[in-house]
C-alpha positions, 0 to 999 in steps of 0.5 A: 705252159699248157702242161704245167696248166694242166697238172696245176688244175688236176692238183687243184682238183685232187686238192679239192677232192681230198679236202672234201673226203676228209670232212669228218663225219658228224656223230650223233650218239642218241641215248634212250631208254629202250628196255624198261616201263618207258620203252615205247616213248624210247621207241618213238624217239628213235623213230621220230629222230631218224625221220628228222633227219632225213626231212631236214637233209632232204634224204641226203643224211649230210649237214654241210658237207658232213656224213651223218653217223648215228649211234643209238645207246640204251640206258634202260631208263637207269641214271647210272647207265645213262651217265656211262653212256653219255661219257663213252659217247663223248669219250671213246666214240668221240661223238659231236653231239649227244641226245637223250634221254627218255626218263628225267632222272637219267637225263639229269645224271648225263647233264654234268657230263656235257659240262665235263666234255665241253660239248653240247647235248640235246635233251629229248623227251625228259621233262623235269624242270630242273634240267633246264632249271637248277640242275641245268649248264650252259651246254644243255639245250631242250627241244623236249617241253619241260613240266612248267610248260605242261603246268601252264597249258594244263592250268588253262583247262582248270579255271574256276574255284576247283580244289585239287589234289594230285596223283604223281609218280615219286621221281623227279618228273612227278614232283616237278610236275606237281610243283609246276601245277601249282606255280601255274595256277598262281601265275595265270591267276586261277582260283583253282588251288592243290589241296593235296599230293599223293606220290606213288612209286613208279612201278605201282599197279594198285592204286587203291590206297592212293585212291582213298587217300585222294578221295578222303582229301576231296570229298567234303570240299565244296564246289568242283573236286578234281584228281590231276594225274601226272603220270608216264608210263602205263597210266593209273586213269582206268583204275581210278575210274573203276573205283568211281570217284563220281560217287564223291563228285570227284572228276578225273584230269589226266593230261595228254598221253601217247595214242595206246594209252589214250586209247584206253580212255575213250569211253570217258567222252568229254574228258579234257586235258592238255598235250603236247602233241597229236598228230591231227592238230598241227597244220604245217608242212613238217607235220603233214610230211611226217604223218604221211611218211610215217603212215606210209612205212608203219601200216598206217599206223600214226606218228605219236607223242614222241615221234614228233619230239625226236623229230624236232630234236633232229630238225634242231641239230641239223639247223644248228650245224648248218648255221655254225658253217658245219663246226660242231664246236661248242662255243659256235654251237652255243652262239648259233642255238641261243635264240634260235628259231626253228621248224619242228612237226608242231610248228616253230619252236625258239630256244630261249637264251636264258636257259636254252628251253625250247618255247613252243605251243600246246594244245587243249584237248577234248575226248570226242563222242564215239572215239575210236582208237586213233581218231580220240581228241578234238582240239578245243585250242592251240596254246601259243608259247607266247601265252604260257608265261614260263618262269626261268629257273636256272642259276645263270 
């Protein structure tokens, strides 16, 4: 009898070990624009995503007993390559979840792939409203902020009778950004009004002609006059300042950007805008850990805009799979993630049920006097998600 019990116990242990050993890895493919004009953004996303997985799994790099396998694919910010990378990820690589990508145009090309394969895709860090708007499908969740959140946060900094001319890149990010700014100003009842729109190619380096059109549109307007800039990559603010808009009484409003870009603005004390993330603003355990660990591993450098975004996407992914009991079945994940609240370096975010857009705080900043390359901004105030009445733009 004892021998039978011993054999039974051994079989039980062996079966349990076998079941554990047979747990399929959790395969995640991150698509990003590692080469091209948005390379800095992509590298931050990669660093933040890896740190986020480490933080969310307490260093184990496994979720619900499944070992994590992460593959990064470079789409060079090209829509056709982004779509092909997503197809390869879900098809050949058998990825459970795809995350990405850096460019809004590239992200838009990826969206139908998630629907075709019926697999969940997390969008980070692309911003265009249309991603969770008219191009959205139910497999898409976005941890990144969208253009409307940028616009609503920016509207807070533009109060009073103001004539605004916009300078934006001539693709989805820029055009959605301008449309969202106009909607946001109307939504908050602002007296500020967009009176002129200027669009320039993404690779523009000479802004003389654009500046002349912007100056001509504003110079004879009464009251306060502002050029609002919506731009990704190398920023036109310093070049516009060189053309002396102040001679026409025109101010510049550049929004927020990554630290190396904003360091080029440090001589403009008092400059104001709204930003998605700045390392010194959020006060929570996840951000404290991110700042400390990033500095430790990067010779004292600080985490930036898209480092926080990558970490947020990773934390959302881990929590979703854990709450779904380790399953990456799309229907289980969708049911889990709709309305899900999750921790990030910015504090709590929540996937809105209607369009899977992450609701999140934003920050009103002012450039410090005597700013340095890393100590740039002072917090005017945190703008809570509840204060930004974010429109639902999809056709669900």
